[in-house]
N, C-alpha and C positions, 0 to 999 in steps of 0.2 A: 414390315421390316424396320427395325430400329436403326436410325441414323447414327453414325459414329460421332462421338463427342469430340469437338475440336480441341486440340492441345494448344495452349497458349504458352509461347516461349518468350522470355525476356532476353533481348540482345544486350549483352554487357561489353560490346565492342570486340568480342573475341578474346578478351583477356581472361586470366584465371579468376575464379570466384573469390570474393574478398574473405580474407581469414578473420574469424571472430576472435577478438582478444578476451582472454579469461578474466574473470573477476579478480583473481589474485594479481594478474599482471596490471590491471587497471588500478588497483589499490596501490601497488608499488609505484607505478608511474605517477599517480596523484601525489603520493608522499614526496617522491623525488622532485616533482615540479613545484610543489608548494615550497620545499626547502630551497630549491634553486631560485625561485622567485624572491624569497625572503633574503637569501644570501646576496642575490645580485643587487637588491635594493640597499642593504647595509654596506656591501663593498662600494657601490657607487657613492653613497653618502660619505663613507669614510675617505674615499679617494678624493672627492671634490673638496672636502673639509681640509685635509692635508694639502692638497694643491693650493688652495687659497691661502693657507697659513704660511706655506713656504714662499710663495710669491710675495705675500705681505712682509715677511721677514727681510727678503732682498730689498723690497721698496723702502722699508723702514731704515735698513742699513744705508742705503744710498742717501736717503733724506738727512740722516744723521750726519754722514760725512759731508754732504753739501753744506749743512748748517755750520759745521766745524770749520770749513773752509771760509765761508763768508764772514763768520763771526770772529775769526782769528785776529787779535789785536796786533800781532806782529806782521807787518807788511813791508815788503821791499819793492823798489822801483826797478822795473826791467823793461827796457825798450818802451818806455812811455806808458807802461801798465803798472798799476799797483798790484803786487802779487802777494797774497797771504803766504807765510812760510808753511802753514800746515798742508798746502797743496803738494808739497814735495814728499810728505809722509804718507800719502795715500798708497794702500797696498791692495794688490789684485783689483784694482779699479783703473779704467782708462779715463782720462779727463782731458778737457780742453776748454779754452774760452773762445767763443766764435761770435762774429758779427752777423748782421742781418742777412748777408748773402751766403752765409754758411762757411766762410773762410775763417781759418784759425787766426785769432789776435794774439795767440801765445806763442806761435811758432814752435809747436811741439812736434816730436818725431811722428811721422806718418803711421808708423806701426803702434804707436801709443794713443792715437786719436780714436775717440768713440765714433760710432756711426752717427752721421748728421742727416736729418731728413727735415720734412716741412715743419713738423711740430717744433723742433729745436729752433729753426729759423724764425718762426712766429714768436717764440719766446724772446729771442734776441731783439726783434723789431718792436717788442711791447705789445703785440696783439694777444698774447696769452700771458697769464701770470706765472704758469708752470706747465710742465708736461711730464708724463712718464708713460713708456710704451715698451713693448717687446720687439726687438728687431729680429726678423726672421733670418736674414742673411748671416748675421754674426751670432745668432742664438744667444742674445744678451738683453739685459734690461737696461733701458736708457732713461735718465732723468735730466731734465733741463730746468734751470731756475735763473732769474735775472741776477746779473753780477752787479752788486751794489756799488762797487767802487768805480764803475764807469758806466754811464748810459749807453744803450745800443749794443751791450755785450751780454752773452749769456754763458753761465757755467753749465757744461754738459759732463755727466758722469755715466759710465756704463760698467755693468758687472756681468760676466758670463754666467749662464744658467746651466752649465754642465753638471755641477754637483747637485743642483736642485732637480734637474731631470733624472739624474741617476738615482736619486733617493725615490722619485715618483716611479721609476721603472721597477726598482726593487720592491716598493710597495705593491705594485700591480701584480708582480710575480707572487708575493706572499698571499695577497688577497685571492688570486686565482687558484693557488694551491689549497688554501683553506676552504674556498667555495667548492672546488671539486671533491675534496675530501668529505666535506659536509653532505654533498649530494650522494656520494657513494654510501656514506653511513646512513643517510636517510633512506635510500633504496634498500639497503639491507634491513634496516629496521622495519620498513614498509613490508618487505617480503615476510619477515618473521611474524609481524602483527597479522598480516593477511592469512599466513599459514595457520597461525593459532586461532585467529578469530573466525575463519571460515571453516574450521574443522567440523563444527556442528552443521554448518550448511552442507558440507560434503556428506556427512552421515544422512542428512535429510534427503539429498540427492540420491545416495545409494539406496536409501529405504524406499523412495518413490520408484526408482527403477526395479528394485526387487519386487515391490508390490505389483507393478505393471507386468512384470515377467512371471510371477508365480501366484499372485492373488493372495499372498499371505498378508493379513491386516494386523500383525502384532505390533504393539506400541514400541516406540523408540526409547531407549534409557535416556533420562534427563539428568544433566549435571550442571550445577550453578544455579544463579538466579538472575541472570541478566536478560537482555532482549531476545538473545537466540535461545535461551532456555524457555522463554515465554512462547517463541515461535515453535519450538519443538512440542511444547504442551499443547499449543493450538492444533499442531499437525496431528498429535495423538488423539485429541478430542475429535478431529475430523475423521480419523481412522475408526474410532469407536463408533461414530455415527454411521459410517459406511458399513461396519461390520454388523451393527444393529439392523440397519436396513436390509442387508443381505440375509440376516437370520430371519427377519420378519417375512421377506420374500420367499425363502425356502419353506418356512412354516406354512405360509399361506398356500403355496403350490402343493405341499404335501397334504394339508387338510382339505384343499379343494379337490385334489385328486381322490382322496378318500371318500368325500361327500358325493362327488359325481359318479363314483363307481356304482352305487346302489341304484339311483334312478336310471342311469344308462343301461345297467344290466336288466332291470325290470322293463325298460322300454324296448331293449333289444328282444327279450323274450316274448313280448306281446306282439311285436312286429313279426317275428318269426312264425308265431301261431297263425296270424293273419295270413301271411304268405304261404304257409303249408296248407291252410284250408282252401286257399284259391287254386291249388294245383289240381289237375285231373286225377281222379281215382283216390284222392285223399278224403278222410272223414270230414264231413261238412259241420260247420259250427252252427248252433242255434241262434236265433235272433237275439235271445237274452244274452248268450255268452258273447257274442260279437259286440252288443251295445256296451257289456261290461269292460271288454277289452279296449273298445274305443274311448270309453270314459276314463280308464286308467291311463291310456296314452295321452289324452288331453291333460290330465292332472299331472302326469310326469313331465310333460312339456312345460306346463305352467311352473312346476318346481324348478326345472332347469333354467327357465327364463329368469325367474326370481333370483336363483342362486348366481347366475351369470351377471345379473345387474348389481347384486351386493358385491360380488368380487370386483367388478369394475369400480364401484364406489370406493371400496377399500383401497384399491390401487391408486385411485385419484387422490385420495387423502394422504397416501404415502409420498406423493410427489412433493418437491420443494414448495415452500410456502409462497403463495402469490401475495400481491399487495392487497392488504386488508383495508377495509373501509368501515365507516360508522354504521352500525346496524341497530335499528330500533327493534328489540326483542318482542314487543307487543305485536308489531306487524308481522314478525316472523311466526309467532305462535298462532296468530289468527289465520294466516295463510295455511299453516299445517292443519289447523282445525277445519278449515273448509274442505280440505282434500280428505281428511279423516272422516267427516260426516257423510260424504258421498258413498262410502263403503262400510259405514257402521251399521246400517240397517236400523234396528229398533232401539239401539243403545243411545242414551242422551249424554250430553257433556254439561257438567257444572264447571264454569269458568270464572276465575277471579284473577285479573292480572293487574299488576302495579307497573308503571312505566320504568324501563330500564334499557340501557343501550351498552353496546360492547363494540369493540374494534375487531372485526373478524370477516368471515366469509358467510354471507347471508344464505347462500345455497346450501352449504354444509350443515349450518345450524337448523335450517328448516327440515333438512332430511333427518337430522338427529331427533328433532321434536316429533316429526311424523312417525318416526320408528317407535318412539315411546307411546304415541297414541295408538298405533296399529297393534302394538303388544298388548296394551290394555284392552283394546276391543277384542282381540282373539281369545282372551282368557275370561272375559266378562259374560255372564248368561244373558239371554234376550231380556228386554225391558229393564235392564239395570242402568246404573249410572257410572260415568267415568269422571272423576274430580281432577280438574286442571288448575293449578294455582302457580302464580309467580309473584315472588316477594323478595325484597332485599333483606339480607342478614345483619347489616350494620357494620360489616368489616370489609367493605369494598367488593363484595360479591353478592349475587342474587341466585335463588334456587327456583328451578322449574319443577314441580312436583306433579306426577301423574299417578293417581290411585285408581285401581280397578276394583271390581266387585267379585273377582274370581276366587279360587282356593288359596291364593297366596303362594309364597315361595318357601320350600322346605329349608330348614336350618343349614343342611349340608350343601344346598345349592345356592345359597346367598353369596358366597365369595366368588362363584364361577359364572354367574348368569351373563356377565359382560365379556366372557372369553369367546373367542372365534369358534364357531361350529358346536358350542356347547348347547345341548338341549336337555332339559330335565326329563324324568321319566313321564310326567304328565304331558309334556309338550312333544313327546316324539310321535304321538298319533295325530298331531295337528299339522297343517301346512306351514311350511317356513324353511329357511335355509340355515337357521342358527347364526346368522351374521347380523341380524338388525341391531341388536344391543351392543355388538362389538363395534358397529359403525358409531353408535352413540358415544361410546367410550372414547373412540379415536378422535371424534370431533371435539369432544370436551378437552381432551389433553392437547389437541392442536391449538385451542384457544386459552390454555393456561388453566383450565378448570378440571373438574373431576365428575364422575358418574358413580352412583352407588345405589344399592337396592335395600329395601326394608320391608316392613309390613304396615298397611294402612289401618287406622283405628276400626274400620269396618271388617277387617280380617283379610282383605285382599293384598295384592302387591302394591308396594309404593316405590316407584322408580323416580330418581331425582337427578337432575343435571344442574351442576353448580358452575356458574360462569363469573369471572372478574369483569367489572365495568363501572358505570356510574349511573345514578338515577336519571331518568329521561327529563 
C-alpha cells in the first residue's frame, strides 16, 4: 500500500498572502523614486544655499552698520560716553553699549535693547574679539564688537529674522510644490513608458499563454529593432525549434508505426500458426515447417530489437545537447572498427587515418562511424575489402570515407539514402531497420557537419562523414 505523500505548508503568520507587484508598477515606482530622490537632493541643496546666503546678508548688514557706528567721526559726549552720531540713525536694528557684566552703559530703553548673553559679555571683557549668533528667544541675529571709544565696553547690534525666515518658508513651499509636481509627472511618464515599452512583453506573455493553452506554435509578429524586438525574434526562434522538434517526433512516430506494422503482423501470424497447431484436433505442422516458423520468429524479433534500438538512438540524439568534450577521431574510428570486425566475417578493412579531433559526443560519433562500417559490410560480397580513410580537407574540416565493394547506389537513391526508414529496392531483402544512415546524418548535423553519399572508384558505394575540428 502506497503511503500518502506529506503536504508541507508554510506558516505566514495567518496573514494574507503577499501581493505581487506588476512590472509596470515597479517601473512606475522606480521612475518616481529616482525623480523624488533627485528633486530631494536638488531642493535640499537649493534650500541650504539660500539659507546660508540670507543669513550671510543679515550678518554683512550688521557688520556694515557696526563699522559705520564705530568709524563715525562725529562723536558727542553723553553721560561720560563718547557716542557716534550715526548710532541714532540705525533703522530696524536694536543696539546697546554694554560692560563686562552685561549691563547697559548707554542707558537705552529696555524695549530697544538687544538680547545679551555670554558671548556679548566676553567681547565686552576683551575675552573675544567679536561674536555673532542667533538668539532663539527673540528670533534675531546678534553681533557684538569692541567699542573703540572706551575700553571694557562692547557695541551690540541685533536684527530680527522674521523677514528672512518668511522668505525661507516661502522657498520651502515652492520647492515642495515643484518636487511634488515633478514626482507626479515622473510617475505619469514612467507609467506611459512602461505601458509602451512592455507592450511587446505583454504580447510575448499572451503568446506563451496561448501556446500553453492550445499548442499553437505560430511565430509572433516583430516590430522595431530594439532589445524587445530581439527578444521576440529569439522567442520565435525557440518556437521554430520546438515546432521542428514536434514535427520530427510526429514523423518518427508515424514512420516507426509503419515500419513496426510489418514485422509485428508477420510475428503475430507465425505465433498464431504455432498456437493453432498445438491445439487438440488441429492439423500438425511438420518439423520442417515448425523450424522455418521458429527461424522467422527469431529473425523478426532480431529485426524488432534492432529497430527499437535505432529508434531509441534517434530519440536520444533529438534531446538537448549535452556538454561536449574533446574527442580524438582516430580513437573513435578504431573502436568502431574493432566492433565491426567482430561481425564482418571474411571481409577485410583497409584503413588509413590521419589525426583529427573535434568537440563533441564520442558515443554518438562512434555509433555513426559503426553504422557506416556495418552498412558497407552488409553490401560487400564475401572475401572483399572495405576501405576506410580519414583525412583533413584544408578548410577546417575532415572527412571519414567508407567505400564498399558492393553494387553501389542507384542515381535515384543517392539523395535519399540518409532519410529515415528509406531502403532501396536492393536493400529491402536484407536485414535492417532503415535507420542506420539516418543516425549518421543526425550525428553529423549535431556536430556541425554533413553526411553524403557517392560512388567509390571500384564501383561500390562511398559514404562520407564530414566534421569540423582541428588536426590532432
